[in-house]
C-alpha positions as CSV (number, residue, x, y, z in Angstrom):
1,M,208.5,-40.9,-50.7
2,P,206.0,-39.2,-53.1
3,P,202.5,-40.7,-52.9
4,R,201.0,-42.9,-55.5
5,L,197.7,-41.7,-56.7
6,R,194.7,-43.3,-58.3
7,V,192.0,-41.3,-60.2
8,L,188.5,-42.4,-60.8
9,A,185.6,-40.6,-62.6
10,G,182.0,-41.2,-63.6
11,T,178.4,-40.2,-63.1
12,G,176.6,-40.8,-59.8
13,T,178.1,-43.9,-58.1
14,K,179.3,-45.4,-61.4
15,L,183.1,-44.8,-61.3
16,A,185.9,-46.1,-63.5
17,P,189.6,-45.8,-63.1
18,I,191.1,-43.1,-65.4
19,T,194.6,-42.8,-63.9
20,H,196.0,-43.9,-67.3
21,L,194.3,-40.9,-68.9
22,V,195.7,-38.3,-66.6
23,N,198.0,-35.8,-68.3
24,T,197.1,-37.1,-71.7
25,T,195.1,-35.7,-74.6
26,N,192.5,-38.4,-74.1
27,A,189.2,-37.6,-72.3
28,F,186.9,-40.0,-70.4
29,S,183.2,-40.1,-71.5
30,L,180.5,-39.2,-68.9
31,V,177.1,-40.7,-69.8
32,S,173.9,-40.8,-67.8
33,D,170.2,-39.9,-68.3
34,Q,170.9,-36.5,-66.8
35,F,174.3,-35.5,-68.2
36,E,176.4,-36.1,-71.3
37,G,180.0,-35.1,-71.6
38,E,183.7,-35.8,-71.1
39,I,186.3,-35.1,-68.5
40,A,190.1,-34.7,-68.5
41,V,192.4,-34.6,-65.4
42,C,195.9,-33.2,-65.2
43,I,198.1,-33.5,-62.1
44,K,201.6,-31.9,-62.3
45,D,204.6,-34.3,-62.2
46,L,202.5,-37.5,-62.2
47,T,204.7,-40.0,-63.9
48,R,203.4,-41.8,-67.0
49,Q,205.0,-44.5,-69.2
50,A,203.7,-43.4,-72.5
51,K,204.7,-40.0,-73.8
52,E,203.2,-39.9,-77.3
53,D,199.8,-38.7,-76.1
54,A,201.1,-36.4,-73.3
55,H,199.4,-33.1,-72.7
56,N,201.5,-30.0,-72.3
57,Y,198.9,-28.3,-70.0
58,F,201.4,-27.3,-67.3
59,E,203.9,-26.0,-69.9
60,R,201.5,-23.4,-71.2
61,P,202.2,-19.8,-70.0
62,E,198.5,-19.4,-69.1
63,R,198.8,-22.2,-66.5
64,Q,202.1,-21.3,-64.9
65,G,202.0,-22.1,-61.1
66,I,199.0,-24.5,-61.5
67,T,199.5,-27.9,-60.0
68,W,196.2,-29.7,-60.9
69,S,193.2,-29.3,-63.2
70,I,189.9,-31.0,-63.8
71,Q,188.4,-30.0,-67.2
72,V,184.8,-31.0,-68.1
73,R,182.8,-30.4,-71.2
74,G,179.2,-31.4,-71.5
75,R,175.5,-30.6,-71.3
76,F,172.5,-31.2,-69.0
77,L,169.9,-33.3,-70.7
78,E,167.0,-31.9,-68.6
79,P,166.5,-28.1,-68.0
80,I,168.1,-26.9,-64.8
81,S,168.7,-23.5,-63.2
82,A,172.3,-22.3,-63.0
83,D,171.6,-21.7,-59.3
84,D,170.9,-25.4,-58.8
85,V,174.2,-26.7,-60.3
86,L,176.7,-27.0,-57.5
87,F,180.4,-28.0,-57.5
88,G,182.7,-28.9,-54.7
89,N,183.8,-31.6,-52.3
90,T,181.8,-34.2,-50.3
91,F,183.1,-36.7,-47.8
92,D,181.7,-39.9,-46.3
93,R,182.8,-39.5,-42.7
94,P,184.1,-36.8,-40.3
95,L,187.3,-35.0,-41.2
96,I,190.5,-34.7,-39.1
97,L,191.0,-31.0,-39.4
98,P,194.5,-29.7,-38.5
99,W,195.3,-26.7,-36.3
100,G,195.0,-23.6,-38.4
101,S,192.3,-25.0,-40.7
102,G,190.3,-21.9,-40.0
103,A,192.8,-19.9,-42.0
104,A,192.4,-22.4,-44.9
105,L,188.7,-21.8,-44.8
106,K,189.1,-18.1,-44.9
107,F,191.4,-18.4,-47.8
108,M,188.8,-20.6,-49.7
109,R,186.1,-18.0,-48.9
110,Y,188.4,-15.3,-50.3
111,I,188.8,-17.0,-53.6
112,D,185.2,-18.1,-53.7
113,P,182.7,-15.9,-51.7
114,T,179.8,-18.1,-52.7
115,L,181.2,-21.1,-50.9
116,E,179.0,-22.8,-48.4
117,H,180.2,-25.6,-46.2
118,D,179.9,-27.8,-43.1
119,L,183.3,-29.3,-42.8
120,T,182.8,-30.0,-39.1
121,S,179.9,-32.3,-39.8
122,Q,180.0,-35.6,-37.8
123,T,178.3,-37.5,-40.6
124,H,179.0,-36.1,-44.2
125,P,181.2,-33.0,-44.3
126,W,180.8,-30.9,-47.5
127,A,181.9,-27.7,-49.2
128,L,179.8,-26.6,-52.3
129,S,179.4,-23.5,-54.5
130,P,177.3,-22.6,-57.5
131,L,179.4,-23.9,-60.5
132,I,178.8,-20.8,-62.6
133,S,180.1,-18.4,-59.9
134,M,183.1,-20.4,-58.5
135,M,184.6,-21.9,-61.7
136,P,188.0,-20.2,-62.5
137,H,187.4,-20.8,-66.3
138,F,184.0,-21.2,-67.9
139,V,182.8,-21.3,-71.5
140,H,179.2,-21.5,-72.7
141,T,178.3,-22.5,-76.2
142,R,174.8,-22.8,-77.7
143,I,174.4,-25.6,-80.3
144,A,171.6,-26.5,-82.7
145,P,168.8,-28.6,-81.2
146,D,169.5,-32.3,-81.2
147,R,166.5,-33.8,-83.0
148,H,167.8,-37.3,-82.1
149,C,168.0,-36.5,-78.5
150,N,164.7,-34.8,-77.5
151,N,166.3,-33.9,-74.1
152,H,167.6,-37.4,-73.7
153,L,170.7,-39.3,-74.8
154,A,170.9,-40.2,-78.4
155,S,171.1,-43.9,-79.4
156,P,174.3,-45.6,-78.2
157,S,174.7,-46.8,-81.8
158,G,175.5,-43.4,-83.1
159,P,176.9,-40.0,-81.9
160,S,174.6,-37.2,-80.9
161,V,174.8,-33.7,-82.3
162,Y,176.8,-32.9,-79.2
163,K,179.6,-35.1,-80.4
164,Q,179.4,-34.1,-84.1
165,T,179.7,-30.4,-83.7
166,L,182.4,-29.7,-81.2
167,A,186.2,-29.5,-81.4
168,A,188.6,-32.0,-79.9
169,F,188.7,-32.2,-76.1
170,P,190.7,-31.5,-74.0
171,P,191.7,-28.3,-75.9
172,K,195.3,-27.8,-76.8
173,I,195.1,-24.2,-75.6
174,P,194.0,-23.7,-72.0
175,L,190.4,-22.5,-71.5
176,S,189.6,-18.8,-71.1
177,D,186.2,-17.4,-70.3
178,D,183.7,-17.0,-73.1
179,T,180.1,-16.1,-72.0
180,S,179.2,-14.2,-75.2
181,Q,176.3,-16.6,-75.9
182,L,175.1,-17.0,-72.3
183,H,172.3,-14.5,-72.7
184,L,170.6,-17.1,-74.9
185,A,170.1,-19.2,-71.8
186,C,168.3,-16.4,-69.9
187,T,164.8,-17.3,-68.8
188,D,163.6,-13.7,-69.2
189,A,163.8,-13.3,-72.9
190,T,162.1,-9.9,-72.8
191,T,164.9,-8.4,-70.7
192,S,167.2,-6.5,-73.0
193,S,171.0,-7.0,-72.9
194,S,171.5,-3.3,-72.1
195,S,169.3,-3.5,-69.0
196,R,171.2,-6.6,-67.9
197,R,174.5,-4.7,-68.3
198,S,173.0,-1.8,-66.2
199,T,172.1,-4.3,-63.5
200,Y,175.6,-5.6,-63.5
201,S,177.2,-2.2,-63.3
202,S,175.3,-1.5,-60.0
203,L,176.9,-4.7,-58.7
204,S,180.4,-3.9,-59.8
205,S,180.9,-0.2,-60.3
206,S,184.4,-0.5,-61.7
207,Y,183.0,-2.0,-64.9
208,P,180.8,0.4,-66.9
209,A,177.5,-0.5,-68.4
210,V,177.5,-0.5,-72.2
211,P,174.4,1.1,-73.8
212,K,173.8,1.4,-77.5
213,R,176.5,3.6,-79.1
214,S,178.0,4.5,-82.4
215,P,180.9,2.3,-83.6
216,K,183.4,4.9,-82.5
217,E,181.9,5.2,-79.1
218,Y,181.7,1.4,-78.8
219,R,185.4,1.1,-79.4
220,N,186.1,3.7,-76.8
221,V,184.0,1.7,-74.3
222,I,186.0,-1.4,-75.1
223,S,189.2,0.5,-74.5
224,T,187.9,1.8,-71.2
225,I,186.9,-1.6,-70.0
226,K,190.3,-3.1,-70.9
227,E,192.0,-0.4,-68.9
228,K,189.8,-0.9,-65.8
229,V,189.6,-4.7,-65.6
230,K,192.1,-5.8,-63.1
231,G,194.1,-9.0,-63.5
232,K,193.1,-9.4,-67.2
233,G,195.2,-12.2,-68.7
234,K,196.6,-12.4,-72.2
235,G,194.2,-13.7,-74.9
236,E,191.0,-12.9,-73.0
237,K,188.2,-11.9,-75.3
238,E,186.3,-8.6,-75.2
239,Q,182.8,-9.9,-74.7
240,I,180.6,-6.8,-74.9
241,P,177.4,-8.2,-76.4
242,G,174.9,-10.3,-74.4
243,L,175.5,-10.1,-70.7
244,G,178.5,-7.8,-71.1
245,L,180.8,-10.0,-69.0
246,V,184.4,-9.3,-70.1
247,N,186.3,-11.9,-68.1
248,A,186.1,-14.5,-65.3
249,S,186.2,-11.8,-62.6
250,Q,183.2,-10.1,-64.0
251,R,181.3,-13.4,-64.4
252,R,182.0,-14.5,-60.9
253,A,181.0,-11.1,-59.5
254,Y,177.8,-11.1,-61.5
255,F,176.7,-14.6,-60.6
256,A,177.5,-14.1,-56.9
257,S,173.9,-13.0,-57.0
258,A,171.4,-15.9,-56.6
259,A,168.8,-13.8,-58.7
260,H,171.2,-13.7,-61.6
261,R,172.0,-17.4,-61.4
262,Q,168.2,-18.1,-61.3
263,D,167.8,-16.2,-64.5
264,I,169.9,-18.7,-66.4
265,M,168.5,-22.1,-67.4
266,F,170.8,-24.7,-68.9
267,G,169.4,-27.4,-71.2
268,P,170.5,-29.9,-73.9
269,E,171.4,-27.0,-76.3
270,D,173.9,-25.4,-73.8
271,I,177.4,-26.8,-73.8
272,L,179.4,-25.9,-70.7
273,T,183.2,-26.2,-70.7
274,T,184.9,-25.7,-67.4
275,D,188.4,-25.9,-65.9
276,I,188.9,-25.9,-62.2
277,C,192.6,-25.5,-61.6
278,Y,194.7,-24.1,-58.8
279,G,198.2,-24.1,-57.5
280,F,197.7,-24.2,-53.7
281,L,197.8,-28.0,-53.6
282,D,201.1,-29.8,-54.2
283,F,201.2,-33.6,-54.6
284,S,205.0,-34.0,-54.7
285,P,207.2,-34.6,-52.8
286,S,204.3,-34.8,-50.3
287,M,200.6,-33.9,-50.5
288,T,200.7,-30.3,-49.1
289,L,198.2,-27.4,-48.9
290,R,200.0,-24.1,-49.4
291,L,198.4,-20.8,-48.4
292,P,199.5,-17.2,-48.8
293,G,201.8,-16.0,-46.1
294,G,203.8,-19.2,-46.0
295,L,201.2,-21.3,-44.1
296,S,201.2,-24.9,-45.3
297,F,199.7,-28.2,-44.1
298,D,201.1,-31.7,-44.7
299,L,197.9,-33.4,-45.6
300,V,199.4,-36.9,-45.4
301,R,199.6,-36.5,-41.6
302,Y,195.9,-36.0,-41.4
303,W,194.8,-38.5,-44.0
304,D,192.6,-41.2,-42.7
305,G,192.1,-43.0,-46.0
306,Q,189.3,-40.8,-47.4
307,P,189.6,-39.9,-51.0
308,A,189.3,-36.3,-52.3
309,R,186.0,-36.3,-54.1
310,F,185.1,-33.5,-56.5
311,V,181.4,-33.5,-57.4
312,C,179.0,-31.6,-59.7
313,C,175.6,-32.1,-58.3
314,K,172.1,-30.7,-58.0
315,R,171.0,-28.4,-55.2
316,K,168.4,-29.9,-52.9
317,H,165.7,-27.5,-51.8
318,G,163.6,-27.4,-48.7
319,L,166.3,-28.5,-46.3
320,G,166.1,-28.7,-42.6
321,D,168.9,-28.7,-40.0
322,G,171.3,-31.5,-40.6
323,K,170.1,-32.4,-44.1
324,L,172.6,-32.7,-46.9
325,P,172.3,-29.9,-49.5
326,W,172.8,-31.9,-52.6
327,G,170.8,-34.5,-54.5
328,Q,171.5,-35.9,-58.0
329,V,175.2,-36.2,-58.8
330,F,175.9,-35.4,-62.4
331,W,179.5,-36.3,-62.4
332,N,182.4,-36.8,-60.0
333,V,186.1,-37.3,-59.8
334,I,187.9,-39.1,-57.0
335,I,191.6,-38.7,-56.3
336,E,193.0,-41.1,-53.7
337,M,196.3,-42.4,-52.5
338,S,197.1,-45.9,-53.6
339,E,199.5,-48.5,-52.2
340,N,199.4,-50.8,-55.2
341,E,200.4,-50.8,-58.9
342,E,197.1,-49.2,-59.9
343,G,198.3,-45.9,-58.7
344,F,200.8,-43.7,-60.5
345,A,203.9,-42.2,-58.7
346,F,205.4,-38.8,-59.1
347,S,208.6,-37.9,-60.9
């Protein structure tokens, strides 16, 4: 029998049930003194009663093969380095890891080389990565200063500039990378975009640097990049200006460097929109982890009642052995199995 799931979301320890919003065009607001935004969750085949506000996320050609998605759009209300914004999973007690879990960890490190973890911890297992380097889909937008905010939330009685200037969320068309304005968040304003592109080319030689050129030469460079970029999907933008990152693969390679992450400072004027979505986790007919090569794990067999918690949190510095690597939690989502009517079943 397919599991019944319950989904909760919120900031810090303040969580609210949002199962009724899953697979809809309605987002849940995230509000704290550190973060302002909204979140939308999609889980394939999760049954809902109402259809009028159903989201067609999994029907889009850009998301074929995807089984779950967590989309977030928001901003940090205090300046924070991109190196200090982490995303991943945390747990409250030791995990029951199945035989072959080493292969699963190698697979996770393959798709995210910046992943760090201690999943064998006897207290609080965890697996976290810098958000900017691990996120499959990432969009940065610079907005005008919010004079009502002054780096803090606007009055609850009225919407902030953040709410007034952005399009509807979640988007009807699935997210694709756009980092064309990300250079505006660089801490070293004196560093030219061409020198940053040169730095990037040394990291990933398959993508050429783009110095100043004539319009004709510039078009030729774009054509060359389009030919050399592997796995480039339909509809991705040619983002030559700024940092020169054409797609998600280049962004993830560039920000695999801690120095590059530390050069980016997010603040109230920086809107981040992300979509973490994969197809290796099936929820129906049973909760199963599927890896390349035909290896799969029935997670229900090893479930001890712990929820799957996805967190966006702040890196904690100056750690000793055995210390947890995260501090402030900006937002989190919990997906848990439910045995009562609060949970939704699968079709």
